C-alpha positions as CSV (number, residue, x, y, z in Angstrom):
1,M,5.7,-197.8,134.1
2,K,4.7,-201.5,134.1
3,R,1.2,-200.5,135.2
4,L,1.0,-198.0,132.3
5,I,2.0,-200.7,129.7
6,V,-0.6,-203.2,131.1
7,L,-3.3,-200.5,131.1
8,L,-2.5,-199.5,127.5
9,S,-2.6,-203.2,126.4
10,V,-6.0,-203.7,128.0
11,I,-7.3,-200.5,126.4
12,I,-6.1,-201.6,122.9
13,L,-7.7,-205.0,123.3
14,F,-11.0,-203.4,124.4
15,V,-11.0,-200.9,121.6
16,T,-10.1,-203.3,118.8
17,G,-12.3,-206.1,120.0
18,C,-9.4,-208.5,119.8
19,S,-8.9,-211.4,122.1
20,V,-5.9,-213.7,122.7
21,T,-6.7,-217.4,122.4
22,K,-4.6,-219.5,124.7
23,L,-3.6,-222.8,123.2
24,D,-2.5,-226.0,124.9
25,D,0.6,-227.8,123.8
26,N,-1.1,-231.2,124.3
27,D,-4.8,-230.8,124.2
28,I,-5.9,-231.0,120.5
29,D,-9.6,-231.0,121.4
30,T,-9.5,-227.8,123.3
31,N,-7.4,-226.0,120.7
32,I,-9.8,-227.1,117.9
33,Q,-12.8,-225.9,119.9
34,N,-11.1,-222.5,120.6
35,L,-9.9,-221.9,117.0
36,L,-12.7,-223.2,114.9
37,S,-15.6,-221.8,117.0
38,K,-14.3,-218.2,116.3
39,K,-15.5,-216.4,113.2
40,V,-12.4,-214.8,111.6
41,K,-12.5,-212.5,108.5
42,M,-8.9,-212.5,107.5
43,H,-7.7,-213.3,103.9
44,N,-4.4,-213.0,102.1
45,V,-4.8,-215.7,99.4
46,Y,-7.3,-215.1,96.7
47,Y,-8.4,-217.3,93.8
48,E,-11.5,-217.5,91.6
49,G,-14.3,-218.7,93.7
50,Y,-12.7,-218.7,97.2
51,K,-10.1,-217.1,99.5
52,Y,-8.4,-217.9,102.8
53,Y,-5.7,-216.7,105.2
54,L,-2.1,-218.0,105.4
55,P,-0.7,-217.3,108.8
56,K,2.8,-216.1,109.6
57,G,5.4,-218.9,109.4
58,I,3.5,-220.8,106.6
59,R,4.7,-220.4,103.0
60,F,3.9,-221.8,99.6
61,V,6.1,-224.5,98.1
62,D,3.8,-225.0,95.1
63,K,0.3,-224.0,94.2
64,D,-2.4,-223.9,91.5
65,D,-6.0,-222.8,91.6
66,Y,-7.4,-225.7,93.8
67,N,-4.4,-227.4,95.3
68,A,-1.3,-226.2,97.2
69,I,1.7,-227.5,99.0
70,L,2.7,-225.4,102.1
71,M,5.6,-225.6,104.5
72,D,5.8,-224.4,108.1
73,E,8.6,-223.1,110.2
74,N,9.7,-226.7,111.1
75,N,9.9,-227.7,107.4
76,N,6.7,-229.8,107.6
77,K,4.8,-229.9,104.3
78,Y,1.0,-229.5,104.3
79,Y,-1.0,-230.6,101.2
80,L,-4.2,-228.5,100.7
81,Y,-7.1,-229.4,98.4
82,V,-10.1,-227.2,97.8
83,D,-13.3,-229.0,96.9
84,A,-15.2,-226.2,95.2
85,V,-17.5,-228.6,93.4
86,G,-18.4,-230.4,96.6
87,Y,-19.2,-227.0,98.2
88,Y,-21.4,-226.0,95.2
89,H,-23.4,-229.3,95.4
90,H,-23.7,-229.0,99.2
91,M,-22.1,-232.5,99.8
92,E,-23.1,-233.8,103.2
93,N,-20.5,-234.9,105.8
94,D,-21.0,-238.6,106.1
95,Y,-17.7,-239.2,107.9
96,E,-17.7,-242.0,110.5
97,E,-15.4,-241.8,113.4
98,S,-12.7,-244.5,113.5
99,A,-12.1,-246.6,116.7
100,T,-8.7,-247.7,115.4
101,S,-7.2,-244.3,114.7
102,Y,-5.0,-242.3,117.2
103,Y,-7.6,-239.5,116.9
104,S,-10.8,-239.4,115.0
105,K,-13.6,-236.8,115.4
106,K,-16.5,-235.4,113.3
107,L,-16.5,-231.6,113.4
108,D,-19.3,-229.1,113.3
109,Y,-18.6,-225.4,114.1
110,R,-20.5,-222.3,112.9
111,H,-22.6,-224.4,110.5
112,K,-19.5,-225.7,108.9
113,T,-18.6,-229.4,109.0
114,G,-15.7,-231.7,108.6
115,Y,-13.5,-234.2,110.5
116,L,-10.1,-234.7,111.9
117,Q,-8.4,-238.1,111.7
118,I,-4.9,-238.9,112.9
119,D,-3.2,-242.2,112.2
120,E,0.1,-243.4,113.6
121,V,2.3,-244.6,110.7
122,D,5.9,-245.7,111.2
123,S,6.3,-243.8,114.5
124,N,5.0,-240.5,112.9
125,Y,1.5,-239.2,112.4
126,Y,-0.6,-238.9,109.2
127,I,-3.1,-236.1,109.5
128,Q,-6.3,-235.7,107.5
129,F,-8.2,-232.5,108.4
130,V,-11.3,-231.6,106.5
131,F,-13.3,-228.5,107.2
132,H,-15.7,-226.5,105.1
133,Y,-14.9,-228.4,101.9
134,V,-11.1,-228.0,102.2
135,K,-8.8,-230.9,103.0
136,M,-5.3,-230.6,104.5
137,E,-2.9,-233.5,105.0
138,A,0.5,-233.8,106.6
139,Y,2.9,-236.4,107.9
140,V,4.7,-235.2,111.0
141,S,6.5,-236.3,114.1
142,S,4.9,-236.4,117.6
143,R,6.7,-233.2,118.6
144,D,5.1,-231.2,115.8
145,L,1.6,-232.8,115.9
146,T,-0.2,-230.2,118.0
147,N,1.4,-227.2,116.3
148,T,0.5,-228.7,112.9
149,I,-3.1,-229.1,113.9
150,N,-3.2,-225.5,115.1
151,N,-1.8,-224.2,111.9
152,M,-4.4,-226.1,109.9
153,C,-7.1,-224.6,112.1
154,Y,-5.8,-221.1,111.4
155,I,-6.1,-221.7,107.7
156,L,-9.3,-223.8,107.5
157,R,-11.4,-221.5,109.7
158,T,-10.9,-218.6,107.2
159,V,-11.9,-220.3,104.0
160,Q,-14.7,-218.4,102.3
161,F,-16.3,-219.3,99.0
162,N,-17.9,-216.9,96.4
163,D,-21.2,-218.4,95.3
164,K,-21.6,-216.2,92.3
165,V,-18.2,-217.0,90.9
166,L,-18.5,-220.7,91.4
167,E,-21.9,-220.7,89.8
168,S,-20.3,-219.1,86.7
169,L,-17.4,-221.5,86.7
170,I,-19.2,-224.7,87.3
171,G,-22.2,-223.7,85.2
172,E,-19.8,-223.1,82.2
173,N,-18.0,-226.3,82.9
174,V,-14.8,-224.4,83.6
175,L,-14.1,-226.8,86.5
176,D,-13.6,-230.4,85.3
177,Y,-15.5,-232.7,87.6
178,K,-17.7,-235.8,88.0
179,E,-20.1,-236.4,90.9
180,E,-18.5,-239.7,91.8
181,D,-15.2,-237.9,92.5
182,Y,-16.5,-236.2,95.7
183,T,-14.2,-237.9,98.2
184,L,-13.2,-235.3,100.8
185,F,-15.4,-236.8,103.4
186,K,-14.0,-240.3,102.9
187,A,-11.0,-240.5,105.2
188,D,-9.3,-243.4,103.4
189,S,-9.6,-241.8,99.9
190,S,-6.0,-240.5,99.5
191,K,-4.1,-242.1,102.4
192,E,-2.0,-244.5,100.3
193,S,-1.3,-242.0,97.5
194,F,-0.4,-239.3,100.0
195,L,2.1,-241.5,101.9
196,D,3.5,-242.6,98.5
197,V,4.2,-239.0,97.7
198,V,5.8,-238.3,101.0
199,E,8.0,-241.4,100.6
200,R,9.0,-240.5,97.1
201,E,9.9,-236.9,98.2
202,E,12.0,-238.3,101.0
203,T,13.8,-240.7,98.7
204,E,14.5,-237.9,96.2
205,R,15.8,-235.6,98.9
206,Y,18.0,-238.4,100.2
207,K,19.4,-239.1,96.8
208,K,20.0,-235.3,96.3
209,D,21.9,-235.2,99.6
210,L,24.0,-238.1,98.5
211,E,24.8,-236.3,95.2
212,D,25.7,-233.1,97.0
213,E,28.0,-235.0,99.4
214,K,29.6,-236.7,96.5
215,I,30.3,-233.4,94.8
216,D,31.8,-232.0,98.0
217,L,34.1,-235.0,98.4
218,D,35.3,-234.7,94.8
219,E,36.2,-231.1,95.4
């Protein structure tokens, strides 16, 4: 019976052309190589000018056309920014790797560029991951670091822009932009503001917990 199950599994993989990517719990480099080097045509999020795939276990907390806040199964928040204007103008990746960061690497897979920079901040890790004109940021603990990077890869590798739609939107000035605002390839462009947002959210959540506890005690 076991042989039959294994045989059927092999046949299914062969027929569908699917392959299982084995990921390492500690090797970020290997995981990035395995995930970003694969061409994946999967999309379940659609907006004017672009689309991408949101994997199982990731959900929206808030979203608009070009920004989104996501949350994973461990309650880590991911902040996503789509630079449609940078894509339209073919902005070059001039990122310089940082010798002082926990991890810093310029990326180039399937003619798509970006970078991954990880900095240790207050015993946690601040992640800036840019690939194909989309930036994702997160602030996570060491135990969630690799899984967070993997999730970001699953999303970023599927981003696909629609040139005709962007031509129409940008040509008609529907998208509000200035050339000097192209900052996705500058790793320090939003670090301070991002961590301020995280700190503010944690403070607000702490205050809410205190209020809830207060109400419970009064009851």
